[in-house]
C-alpha positions as CSV (number, residue, x, y, z in Angstrom):
1,M,-95.0,157.8,-32.7
2,G,-98.3,155.7,-33.3
3,S,-96.5,153.4,-36.0
4,D,-93.9,152.7,-32.9
5,R,-96.5,151.8,-30.5
6,R,-98.6,149.7,-32.9
7,F,-95.3,147.9,-34.0
8,T,-94.3,146.8,-30.5
9,I,-98.1,145.5,-29.6
10,G,-97.9,143.6,-32.9
11,L,-94.5,142.2,-32.1
12,A,-95.9,141.6,-28.4
13,A,-98.6,139.5,-30.1
14,W,-96.5,137.8,-32.2
15,I,-94.1,136.6,-29.1
16,V,-97.2,135.7,-27.3
17,G,-98.6,133.6,-30.3
18,L,-95.1,131.9,-30.6
19,S,-95.0,131.3,-26.7
20,V,-98.6,129.8,-26.8
21,A,-97.9,127.5,-29.9
22,L,-94.4,126.3,-28.3
23,F,-96.1,125.4,-24.9
24,A,-98.8,123.7,-27.0
25,C,-96.4,122.0,-29.1
26,V,-94.3,121.0,-26.0
27,A,-97.4,119.4,-24.4
28,A,-98.7,117.4,-27.5
29,F,-95.2,115.9,-27.7
30,I,-95.1,114.9,-23.9
31,T,-98.6,113.5,-24.1
32,P,-99.1,110.0,-25.8
33,D,-101.1,109.1,-28.8
34,L,-101.3,112.6,-30.3
35,G,-99.5,112.2,-33.2
36,A,-101.7,114.3,-35.5
37,A,-101.6,117.0,-33.1
38,R,-97.9,117.1,-32.5
39,I,-97.8,117.7,-36.4
40,V,-100.3,120.5,-36.3
41,A,-98.7,122.1,-33.2
42,L,-95.4,122.0,-35.1
43,A,-96.9,123.5,-38.4
44,I,-98.5,126.1,-35.7
45,V,-94.7,127.1,-34.1
46,V,-93.4,127.1,-37.5
47,A,-95.9,129.8,-38.5
48,T,-95.8,132.2,-36.0
49,F,-92.0,131.8,-35.7
50,M,-92.1,133.2,-39.5
51,G,-94.7,135.9,-39.0
52,T,-92.7,136.8,-36.1
53,L,-89.5,136.9,-38.1
54,H,-91.3,138.6,-41.0
55,H,-92.7,141.2,-38.4
56,V,-89.2,142.1,-37.1
57,T,-87.4,142.0,-40.4
58,R,-90.0,144.0,-42.4
59,T,-89.1,147.3,-40.9
60,N,-85.2,146.7,-41.8
61,R,-86.3,145.4,-45.6
62,I,-88.1,148.9,-45.9
63,V,-85.6,150.7,-44.5
64,G,-83.2,149.1,-46.9
65,R,-85.3,149.8,-49.7
66,F,-85.2,153.3,-49.0
67,L,-81.7,153.9,-48.1
68,E,-81.0,152.0,-51.8
69,A,-83.1,154.3,-53.2
70,L,-81.5,157.5,-51.9
71,R,-78.0,156.0,-52.8
72,F,-78.9,155.8,-56.5
73,G,-81.5,158.4,-56.5
74,D,-83.8,156.6,-57.6
75,T,-87.2,158.7,-56.5
76,A,-89.9,156.8,-58.3
77,V,-89.7,154.1,-55.6
78,R,-93.3,153.8,-53.7
79,F,-93.9,152.1,-50.4
80,E,-97.2,150.5,-49.2
81,T,-99.3,152.3,-47.2
82,G,-101.3,149.4,-45.6
83,G,-100.5,146.1,-43.7
84,G,-101.2,147.4,-40.6
85,A,-98.9,147.6,-37.5
86,G,-97.7,150.8,-38.1
87,F,-96.2,149.9,-41.4
88,G,-98.6,152.0,-43.4
89,E,-97.6,155.0,-41.5
90,L,-94.1,154.1,-42.0
91,G,-94.5,153.9,-45.5
92,A,-96.4,157.2,-46.2
93,A,-93.8,158.7,-44.3
94,L,-90.7,157.4,-46.3
95,N,-92.9,158.1,-49.5
96,E,-93.3,161.8,-48.3
97,A,-89.5,162.0,-47.7
98,L,-88.7,160.7,-51.3
99,G,-91.4,163.1,-52.6
100,R,-89.4,166.1,-50.8
101,F,-86.2,164.6,-52.1
102,R,-87.6,164.5,-55.8
103,A,-88.8,168.0,-55.6
104,E,-85.5,169.2,-54.2
105,Q,-83.8,167.2,-56.9
106,E,-85.9,168.8,-59.8
107,R,-85.2,172.3,-58.3
108,A,-81.6,171.6,-58.2
109,V,-81.9,170.4,-61.8
110,G,-84.0,173.1,-63.1
111,E,-81.4,175.6,-61.4
112,L,-78.6,173.8,-62.9
113,R,-80.2,174.2,-66.4
114,Y,-81.1,178.3,-65.8
115,L,-77.4,178.6,-64.9
116,D,-76.2,176.4,-68.1
117,A,-78.2,178.5,-70.3
118,L,-77.4,181.7,-68.6
119,V,-73.6,180.9,-69.1
120,D,-74.2,179.6,-72.6
121,D,-76.1,182.4,-73.6
122,A,-73.9,185.0,-72.1
123,P,-72.2,187.5,-74.6
124,V,-68.6,187.0,-73.0
125,A,-66.9,183.9,-74.1
126,V,-65.8,181.4,-71.6
127,L,-63.0,179.1,-71.6
128,I,-62.7,176.5,-69.0
129,V,-59.2,175.2,-68.5
130,G,-59.3,171.9,-66.6
131,G,-56.7,170.2,-64.2
132,D,-55.2,168.1,-67.2
133,G,-54.8,171.4,-68.9
134,Q,-57.6,170.8,-71.6
135,V,-59.3,173.8,-72.6
136,S,-63.0,173.5,-73.5
137,L,-65.1,176.2,-75.0
138,A,-68.3,176.6,-72.4
139,N,-70.6,178.6,-74.1
140,K,-71.6,179.8,-77.7
141,A,-69.8,183.4,-77.6
142,A,-66.3,181.1,-77.1
143,R,-67.5,178.7,-80.1
144,R,-68.2,181.6,-82.1
145,L,-65.2,183.5,-81.1
146,F,-62.5,180.8,-81.6
147,S,-64.5,178.7,-84.3
148,E,-61.6,177.7,-86.5
149,G,-59.6,174.6,-86.0
150,Q,-61.5,173.3,-82.8
151,P,-58.9,173.9,-80.3
152,T,-58.7,171.9,-77.2
153,R,-55.3,172.7,-75.8
154,P,-53.7,176.0,-74.9
155,Q,-50.9,175.8,-77.8
156,D,-54.2,175.3,-80.3
157,F,-55.0,179.0,-79.4
158,A,-51.4,180.3,-80.7
159,P,-53.0,181.3,-84.1
160,Y,-55.2,183.8,-82.2
161,G,-52.1,185.3,-80.2
162,A,-49.0,183.9,-78.8
163,T,-49.5,185.8,-75.5
164,F,-53.4,184.7,-75.2
165,A,-52.0,181.0,-75.6
166,R,-49.3,181.3,-72.8
167,R,-51.9,182.8,-70.4
168,L,-54.2,179.9,-71.0
169,E,-51.2,177.7,-70.3
170,T,-49.8,179.0,-67.1
171,G,-51.7,182.6,-66.6
172,P,-52.2,184.2,-63.6
173,Q,-55.6,185.5,-62.0
174,Q,-55.4,189.0,-63.3
175,E,-57.2,191.2,-65.5
176,E,-55.7,192.5,-68.9
177,L,-56.1,193.8,-72.6
178,L,-54.5,191.8,-75.0
179,I,-54.8,191.9,-78.9
180,L,-56.2,188.6,-80.7
181,N,-56.5,187.9,-84.4
182,I,-60.0,187.2,-84.8
183,E,-61.1,186.9,-88.5
184,G,-58.3,187.6,-90.0
185,R,-58.0,191.2,-88.2
186,A,-56.1,192.6,-84.9
187,Q,-59.1,193.4,-82.2
188,R,-58.7,194.2,-78.7
189,M,-60.0,191.7,-75.9
190,L,-60.4,192.3,-72.0
191,V,-59.2,188.8,-70.6
192,R,-60.0,187.9,-67.0
193,S,-59.0,184.4,-65.3
194,A,-59.8,182.9,-62.2
195,T,-59.5,179.6,-60.3
196,L,-62.3,177.4,-59.3
197,E,-63.0,174.3,-57.5
198,R,-65.0,171.6,-59.4
199,L,-65.1,168.1,-58.4
200,G,-62.2,168.3,-56.2
201,Q,-60.1,169.5,-59.2
202,R,-58.8,173.0,-59.7
203,T,-59.7,174.5,-62.6
204,R,-59.4,178.0,-64.4
205,A,-62.3,180.0,-66.0
206,V,-61.0,182.4,-68.7
207,S,-63.6,185.3,-70.0
208,V,-62.7,187.0,-73.3
209,Q,-64.6,190.3,-73.9
210,P,-64.3,191.8,-77.2
211,I,-64.1,195.7,-76.6
212,Q,-62.9,196.6,-80.1
213,G,-66.2,197.9,-81.1
214,T,-66.7,199.7,-77.6
215,L,-63.3,201.4,-78.0
216,D,-64.4,202.1,-81.8
217,A,-67.4,203.8,-80.5
218,V,-65.6,206.2,-78.1
219,E,-63.0,207.3,-80.1
220,M,-65.5,208.3,-82.9
221,A,-67.5,210.0,-80.2
222,A,-64.1,211.9,-79.1
223,Q,-63.4,212.6,-82.7
224,T,-66.8,214.2,-83.2
225,D,-66.8,216.0,-80.3
226,L,-63.4,217.5,-81.2
227,V,-64.5,218.5,-84.7
228,R,-67.8,220.1,-82.9
229,V,-65.7,222.4,-80.8
230,L,-63.3,223.4,-83.3
231,T,-65.8,224.1,-85.8
232,H,-68.0,226.2,-83.4
233,E,-64.9,228.1,-82.1
234,I,-63.6,228.9,-85.6
235,L,-66.9,230.0,-86.7
236,N,-67.5,232.4,-83.6
237,S,-64.0,234.1,-84.2
238,L,-64.7,234.2,-88.1
239,T,-68.1,235.5,-88.1
240,P,-67.0,239.1,-87.0
241,V,-63.9,239.1,-89.5
242,T,-66.5,238.3,-92.3
243,S,-68.6,241.0,-91.3
244,L,-66.0,243.8,-90.6
245,A,-64.1,243.1,-94.0
246,G,-67.6,243.2,-95.9
247,T,-68.5,246.4,-94.0
248,A,-64.8,247.8,-95.0
249,A,-65.0,246.9,-98.7
250,E,-68.2,248.9,-98.8
251,L,-66.9,251.9,-97.2
252,L,-63.9,251.7,-98.9
253,A,-65.9,252.0,-102.4
254,D,-67.1,255.3,-101.6
255,P,-66.3,257.3,-104.5
256,A,-65.0,260.3,-102.7
257,L,-62.1,257.8,-101.9
258,S,-61.2,256.7,-105.2
259,A,-58.9,259.5,-105.9
260,D,-56.0,258.1,-103.7
261,P,-54.9,254.6,-105.7
262,R,-53.9,253.4,-102.1
263,V,-57.6,253.3,-101.1
264,A,-58.2,251.0,-104.6
265,D,-55.5,248.8,-103.3
266,A,-56.7,248.5,-99.9
267,R,-60.5,247.8,-101.1
268,M,-59.3,245.0,-103.1
269,A,-57.4,243.3,-100.5
270,V,-60.5,243.9,-98.0
271,E,-62.8,242.3,-100.8
272,T,-60.3,239.4,-101.0
273,L,-60.2,239.0,-97.1
274,A,-64.1,239.0,-97.3
275,R,-64.6,236.6,-100.1
276,R,-62.0,234.3,-98.4
277,A,-63.3,234.8,-94.9
278,Y,-67.0,233.8,-96.4
279,G,-65.7,230.8,-98.2
280,L,-63.9,229.4,-95.0
281,S,-67.0,229.9,-93.3
282,H,-68.9,227.9,-95.8
283,F,-66.0,225.6,-96.0
284,I,-66.5,224.6,-92.2
285,E,-70.4,224.5,-92.0
286,A,-69.7,221.8,-94.9
287,Y,-67.2,219.9,-92.4
288,R,-69.9,220.1,-89.4
289,A,-71.6,217.1,-91.0
290,V,-68.6,215.1,-89.5
291,A,-69.8,216.1,-86.1
292,R,-73.1,214.9,-86.5
293,T,-74.0,211.1,-85.4
294,P,-75.5,209.0,-88.4
295,E,-79.0,207.9,-87.5
296,I,-79.7,204.3,-88.3
297,K,-82.9,203.2,-89.4
298,R,-82.6,199.4,-89.6
299,Q,-84.0,197.1,-92.1
300,H,-84.1,193.8,-93.3
301,F,-83.3,193.4,-97.0
302,A,-82.2,191.1,-99.8
303,A,-78.3,191.5,-100.1
304,R,-78.1,190.8,-103.9
305,P,-80.6,193.2,-105.5
306,W,-79.0,195.8,-103.1
307,A,-75.6,195.1,-104.3
308,E,-76.6,195.0,-107.8
309,E,-78.2,198.3,-107.5
310,L,-75.1,199.9,-106.4
311,A,-73.1,198.1,-109.1
312,R,-75.0,200.2,-111.4
313,I,-74.8,203.2,-109.9
314,F,-70.7,202.6,-109.8
315,A,-70.8,201.2,-113.5
316,A,-72.5,204.9,-114.3
317,K,-69.8,207.0,-112.4
318,A,-66.7,204.6,-113.6
319,P,-67.9,203.0,-116.9
320,A,-64.1,202.3,-117.4
321,V,-63.4,200.4,-114.2
322,P,-64.8,196.4,-114.3
323,L,-66.4,195.6,-111.3
324,S,-67.1,191.7,-110.1
325,L,-69.9,190.8,-107.8
326,E,-69.8,188.0,-105.4
327,V,-72.8,187.5,-102.8
328,T,-72.6,184.4,-100.6
329,P,-74.9,182.7,-100.1
330,D,-77.3,184.0,-102.8
331,T,-80.2,184.3,-100.3
332,L,-78.2,186.4,-97.8
333,A,-80.1,189.2,-96.2
334,L,-78.8,192.1,-94.5
335,D,-80.3,193.8,-91.2
336,A,-78.8,197.6,-91.8
337,D,-79.7,201.1,-92.9
338,P,-79.7,200.4,-96.8
339,D,-78.8,204.1,-97.4
340,L,-76.3,204.7,-94.9
341,L,-74.6,201.4,-95.6
342,A,-74.7,202.2,-99.7
343,Q,-73.4,205.5,-99.1
344,V,-70.3,203.4,-97.4
345,V,-69.7,201.2,-100.2
346,I,-70.2,203.4,-103.1
347,N,-67.4,205.8,-101.3
348,L,-65.0,202.8,-101.0
349,M,-65.5,201.8,-104.4
350,Q,-65.4,205.5,-105.6
351,N,-62.0,205.8,-103.8
352,A,-60.5,202.5,-105.1
353,A,-61.5,203.9,-108.8
354,Q,-59.7,206.8,-107.9
355,A,-56.6,205.2,-106.5
356,M,-56.3,203.0,-109.8
357,E,-56.1,206.2,-112.0
358,G,-53.0,206.0,-114.0
359,G,-51.8,202.5,-112.9
360,A,-49.4,200.2,-114.6
361,R,-52.0,197.3,-114.6
362,P,-55.6,197.8,-116.1
363,P,-57.8,198.1,-113.1
364,R,-59.8,195.5,-111.3
365,L,-62.7,196.2,-108.6
366,S,-64.4,193.5,-106.6
367,L,-67.0,193.6,-104.2
368,R,-68.0,190.8,-102.0
369,L,-70.9,190.1,-99.8
370,N,-70.3,186.7,-97.5
371,G,-72.9,186.0,-94.8
372,E,-71.8,182.3,-93.9
373,A,-70.3,183.1,-90.3
374,R,-71.0,186.8,-90.2
375,T,-71.9,189.3,-92.6
376,V,-68.8,190.7,-94.2
377,I,-68.5,193.4,-96.9
378,E,-65.3,193.5,-99.2
379,V,-64.2,196.2,-101.5
380,E,-60.8,195.0,-103.4
381,D,-58.6,196.8,-106.0
382,N,-55.4,196.3,-107.7
383,G,-54.1,199.8,-107.2
384,P,-51.0,200.9,-105.1
385,G,-52.5,200.0,-102.0
386,I,-52.1,201.9,-98.7
387,P,-49.3,201.8,-96.7
388,E,-49.6,199.9,-93.1
389,S,-48.5,203.3,-91.5
390,L,-51.3,205.2,-92.7
391,R,-54.1,202.5,-92.7
392,Q,-55.3,204.0,-89.2
393,D,-55.0,208.0,-90.3
394,V,-57.2,207.5,-93.4
395,F,-60.1,207.3,-90.9
396,L,-59.2,210.4,-89.2
397,P,-61.2,213.8,-89.9
398,F,-59.9,215.7,-92.8
399,F,-56.6,213.5,-93.2
400,T,-56.4,212.6,-97.0
401,T,-53.4,211.7,-99.1
402,R,-55.3,213.3,-102.3
403,A,-54.5,216.8,-103.4
404,T,-58.3,217.3,-104.0
405,G,-59.6,215.0,-101.4
406,T,-61.7,216.7,-98.2
407,G,-60.6,213.5,-95.7
408,V,-64.4,213.3,-94.9
409,G,-65.4,210.3,-96.7
410,L,-63.5,207.5,-95.0
411,N,-64.1,209.3,-91.5
412,L,-67.8,209.4,-92.2
413,A,-67.9,205.7,-93.5
414,R,-66.5,204.7,-90.2
415,Q,-68.9,206.5,-88.1
416,I,-72.0,204.9,-90.2
417,V,-70.3,201.1,-89.7
418,V,-69.7,201.6,-86.1
419,A,-73.3,203.1,-85.4
420,H,-74.2,199.7,-86.9
421,G,-72.4,197.8,-84.0
422,G,-69.7,196.9,-86.9
423,S,-65.9,197.7,-87.7
424,I,-63.9,198.4,-90.9
425,D,-60.3,197.7,-91.5
426,I,-57.8,197.8,-94.3
427,G,-55.6,194.8,-95.3
428,D,-53.6,194.1,-98.6
429,A,-55.4,192.5,-101.2
430,P,-54.0,188.7,-102.3
431,G,-52.8,190.1,-105.7
432,G,-51.8,193.6,-104.4
433,G,-53.7,196.7,-103.9
434,A,-56.0,197.7,-100.9
435,L,-58.8,195.3,-99.4
436,F,-61.6,197.2,-97.3
437,R,-63.3,194.6,-95.3
438,I,-66.6,195.6,-93.0
439,L,-68.0,193.5,-90.0
440,L,-71.4,193.7,-89.6
């Protein structure tokens, strides 16, 4: 390199200068009556020696500063690009190396921030179990899902599920379906665990993916497909029966056949068959609504005026049932289809009013909307409640416990809620009765 050659030439010049100064100093000391010259010669020797030493150690100091900057990651250090003897080229080269290192460092920091943001915004909850057994909630989804109690150890997750807490403590690397108690309801979760190496320590990453909504949507799709197929097949078989029964009734109405009393009985039977077949066809056509997936038209609207309107509608239909309304916070806004969601809530309140009829206690109905953590709509009554063994069946098509019920209302309500991306379940009211909870 040119800088090496210039450094060598400069060093040689300093050595020659030092040699000449030493020779002159020796000559001054052996020549009598040159006291002042001896002092000057000695000063020149010291100056040339210091210059030579500075020339030799300057490179070491520059390289030492460069290595110290690398050690502490200080990429703001700058080296002089002047001074001659190749030090300018050396300083420029070191500045360029630090610039590249700084650019690579900034790129790595930017990539790390991107990965952190990607993990933090991932829809799947991620938990990190350190080598010391401490559990950290690695992203927003995890902090939302496990927001109660600020758990930091595996045993702190026992309220969410004992099996899940054991998996956090000593779980193998596997994928399994667990039921966790989230926000007071059992929800299916897909739990995956993997072992990672981090800073020389083995850690475990546990991901928790809620799949209850997906399972609900699949179940509703299967139910609607089943209803659609059944109604189609029944109508295909029933249509010719209705037509033939009507034709036979017209033929038997011929006055020429009225003399035989058996023909009159046959005509009456066929007319009854025709009416029942027609009524059954109309009944099945009405139930086809269950097989139509509701079309959601989302709007952003204030919750209180919407809920107060539902309360007025309910009061007009069931004036004997007192209704208490709570909206928290008062400025709560909903992002949903207001008409379809109103249909769900009104249906739940009417069912509750019917369930409380003839009860031993005065009827009491509550409608609560809460949006502090996530949007929750609750309809609570003090009726007889719903047995736990029937709580899943009541959402099935055509299932009803009332003699005059159709079994469509709750199934359609569940379809609407699931189409919103939410869920609906049944629990026990604190004072006795049923509690329907909608999570949006």
